[in-house]
C-alpha positions in Angstrom: -39.3 -30.0 -12.3 -35.7 -30.3 -13.2 -35.7 -26.7 -14.5 -37.2 -25.6 -11.3 -34.7 -27.5 -9.3 -31.9 -25.9 -11.4 -33.2 -22.4 -10.7 -33.4 -23.2 -6.9 -29.9 -24.6 -6.9 -28.6 -21.6 -8.8 -30.3 -19.2 -6.4 -28.9 -21.0 -3.4 -25.4 -20.9 -5.0 -25.7 -17.2 -5.6 -26.9 -16.5 -2.1 -24.2 -18.6 -0.4 -21.5 -17.2 -2.6 -22.6 -13.7 -1.5 -22.3 -14.6 2.2 -18.5 -14.5 2.4 -18.5 -11.2 0.6 -21.2 -9.8 2.9 -19.4 -10.8 6.1 -16.1 -9.7 4.7 -17.5 -6.3 3.9 -19.2 -6.1 7.3 -16.0 -7.2 9.0 -14.0 -4.5 7.2 -16.6 -1.9 8.3 -16.5 -3.2 11.9 -12.7 -3.2 11.9 -12.7 0.3 10.6 -15.1 1.4 13.2 -13.0 -0.2 16.0 -9.9 1.5 14.6 -11.5 4.9 14.5 -12.8 4.5 18.1 -9.4 3.5 19.4 -7.4 6.2 17.8 -5.0 8.0 20.1 -5.5 11.8 20.0 -2.8 14.2 20.8 -2.9 16.2 24.0 -4.1 19.8 23.6 -0.6 21.0 24.6 0.9 19.1 21.6 -1.6 20.7 19.3 -0.9 24.2 20.6 2.8 23.6 20.3 2.4 22.7 16.6 0.3 25.8 16.0 2.9 27.9 17.7 5.7 26.5 15.6 3.7 27.0 12.4 3.0 30.6 13.4 6.7 31.4 13.8 7.7 29.6 10.6 9.4 26.6 12.3 6.9 24.0 11.2 4.4 23.3 8.5 1.5 20.8 8.0 1.6 19.3 4.5 -0.7 16.7 2.9 1.8 13.9 3.4 3.6 15.0 6.6 4.3 17.5 9.3 7.7 19.1 9.0 9.7 20.7 11.9 12.5 23.0 10.7 15.7 23.8 12.5 16.8 27.4 13.1 18.4 29.2 10.2 22.2 29.4 10.3 23.9 32.6 11.4 24.3 33.5 7.8 20.6 32.8 7.1 21.2 29.5 5.3 18.4 27.0 5.2 20.5 23.9 5.9 20.3 20.9 8.3 23.0 18.4 8.9 20.5 15.7 9.5 16.9 15.0 8.3 14.8 12.5 10.2 11.7 10.8 8.7 9.5 9.4 11.4 6.6 7.0 11.3 4.0 7.3 14.1 2.8 4.4 16.1 -0.5 2.7 15.1 -3.6 4.8 15.7 -1.6 7.7 17.1 -2.2 11.3 15.9 1.0 12.6 14.3 0.5 15.8 16.2 1.3 13.9 19.4 5.0 13.9 18.3 5.3 17.6 18.2 7.2 17.9 21.6 10.0 15.5 20.6 10.0 16.8 17.0 10.4 20.3 18.3 13.3 19.4 20.7 15.1 17.6 17.8 14.5 20.5 15.4 15.9 22.9 18.0 19.1 20.8 17.9 19.5 21.3 14.2 17.5 18.3 12.9 14.8 18.6 10.3 12.0 16.2 11.4 9.4 14.9 9.0 6.4 13.1 10.7 4.4 10.9 8.3 0.7 11.3 7.8 -0.9 7.9 7.8 -4.4 9.2 7.0 -7.6 9.1 9.0 -7.1 5.5 10.2 -3.6 6.4 11.5 -2.3 2.9 10.9 -0.2 1.0 8.4 -1.0 -2.7 8.7 1.4 -3.8 6.0 3.3 -2.2 3.1 2.5 -4.6 0.3 0.2 -1.9 -1.3 2.2 1.0 0.1 5.3 2.0 -1.8 7.6 2.9 1.1 10.5 4.3 -1.0 8.1 6.4 -3.1 6.2 7.7 0.0 9.4 8.6 1.9 11.0 10.3 -1.1 7.8 12.3 -1.6 7.8 13.4 2.0 11.5 14.4 1.8 10.9 16.3 -1.4 7.9 18.1 0.1 9.9 19.0 3.2 12.7 20.5 1.2 10.8 22.4 -1.4 7.2 23.1 -0.3 7.0 23.9 3.3 10.0 25.9 4.5 9.6 29.3 2.8 12.3 28.4 0.4 14.6 25.5 -0.6 16.3 23.6 2.2 19.4 21.5 2.1 20.0 18.4 4.3 23.3 16.6 4.4 22.1 13.1 5.4 18.8 11.4 6.2 17.8 8.9 8.8 14.5 7.0 9.3 12.7 6.0 12.5 9.4 5.1 14.1 7.5 4.5 17.2 5.9 1.1 18.0 4.4 -0.3 14.7 5.9 2.6 12.9 9.3 0.9 13.6 8.3 -1.7 11.1 8.1 0.9 8.3 11.4 2.3 9.2 13.2 -1.1 9.3 11.5 -2.3 6.1 12.4 0.9 4.1 16.1 0.7 4.9 16.4 -3.1 4.8 14.6 -3.4 1.5 16.0 -0.7 -0.7 17.2 2.5 1.0 20.4 1.4 2.8 22.7 2.9 0.1 21.5 6.4 1.2 20.1 6.0 4.7 22.6 4.7 7.3 20.8 5.4 10.6 17.6 3.9 12.0 16.0 5.0 15.2 13.4 2.9 16.9 11.3 3.6 19.9 9.0 1.2 21.7 9.6 -2.0 19.9 10.8 -5.6 20.6 10.0 -7.4 17.4 11.0 -7.5 13.7 8.6 -7.1 10.8 7.1 -10.5 9.8 5.6 -11.7 6.5 2.2 -10.3 7.4 3.7 -6.8 7.3 6.4 -6.9 4.7 8.9 -9.1 2.9 11.7 -7.6 4.9 15.3 -8.9 4.7 17.6 -8.8 7.7 18.7 -5.2 8.5 22.1 -6.6 9.5 22.7 -7.5 5.9 22.6 -3.8 4.9 26.1 -2.5 4.8 27.0 0.2 7.3 23.6 0.8 8.8 23.5 1.6 12.5 20.4 1.3 14.6 19.4 2.9 17.9 16.7 1.1 19.8 15.1 3.0 22.7 12.6 1.4 25.1 11.1 2.4 28.4 11.6 0.2 31.4 7.8 0.3 32.1 6.8 -0.3 28.5 4.2 -3.1 28.9 3.3 -3.1 25.1 6.8 -3.5 23.6 7.6 -6.2 26.2 4.2 -8.0 26.0 4.1 -11.6 24.7 1.9 -10.4 21.8 4.4 -7.9 20.4 7.6 -9.2 21.9 8.5 -12.0 24.2 11.6 -14.4 24.1 10.8 -15.8 20.7 10.2 -12.5 18.9 13.2 -10.9 20.8 15.4 -13.7 19.4 14.2 -13.0 15.9 14.7 -9.3 16.4 18.3 -9.8 17.5 19.0 -12.2 14.7 17.8 -9.7 12.1 19.1 -6.4 13.5 22.7 -5.3 13.2 24.9 -6.9 16.0 25.3 -5.1 19.3 28.0 -2.4 19.3 31.1 -3.8 21.1 32.1 -2.2 24.4 34.4 0.8 24.2 33.5 1.4 20.5 31.6 4.2 18.9 29.3 3.6 16.0 31.1 6.4 14.0 34.4 4.5 14.4 33.0 1.0 13.6 33.9 1.1 9.9 31.6 -0.2 7.2 29.8 -2.7 9.4 26.6 -1.6 11.1 25.8 -2.1 14.8 22.8 -1.7 17.1 22.9 0.4 20.3 20.1 -0.2 22.8 19.0 2.3 25.4 16.5 1.9 28.2 14.8 5.0 29.7 14.2 4.1 33.4 10.5 4.8 34.2 9.6 5.3 30.6 6.5 3.8 29.1 5.2 3.1 25.6 3.7 6.5 25.0 6.7 8.3 26.5 8.0 9.7 23.2 4.7 11.4 22.4 2.0 13.5 24.0 -1.2 11.3 24.1 -3.1 9.2 26.6 -1.9 6.0 28.3 -1.7 2.7 26.4 
């Protein structure tokens, strides 16, 4: 009887121990299904633009990123003064950024838009080596996709919405010695511990930040993603505001933050995809 009772207890223990695993696995599948369902696809015009740029040799699609190349110099040199690594917003197709990437590349900037895989989201970077991923994208852009070897004088990093967290973390953690400019669109909060172990960006010497938000951005200004408390944390961790009548280039070794508001702009305004 005791032996039978032991077997029964053991069976119950095994079954109940498997319940958390079962629900965790089912929850992961459900979360994945929700993510896939809510992905933001690029407009057809953005897809056509990327194809057009690839056709004329001004863009390429690589495994890790899309690259938009500036025009060749008058002497035929493959050289850009600035390179810009850009992390898309959560669930947004990277192709949706082709219009703004094209405009920037036409102004002499090499734009590298990260590929975040089929889920199109980076919930945290604890298992994602930011520096390694960024350096790999830069290497691919310079050596693999531009019909020859390109040169870039300096690199900056930016992002849209949740992609801003990747940009901030990369520079604040370990890339501030080589990357001195951060460009953020559609954000009102700083990466917290659920995303990364991110030190204050204001402690990174000489790093300047440009923060661009639309006046009608209801996501960046929502109480979930922003609000007074998160805005306070954001300001405390970002470089201080640029003093009046001062330019960032003349500010010396200390970094500053410049904030711009696009009147009438919304959260999806820097890309070509549906409303959020």
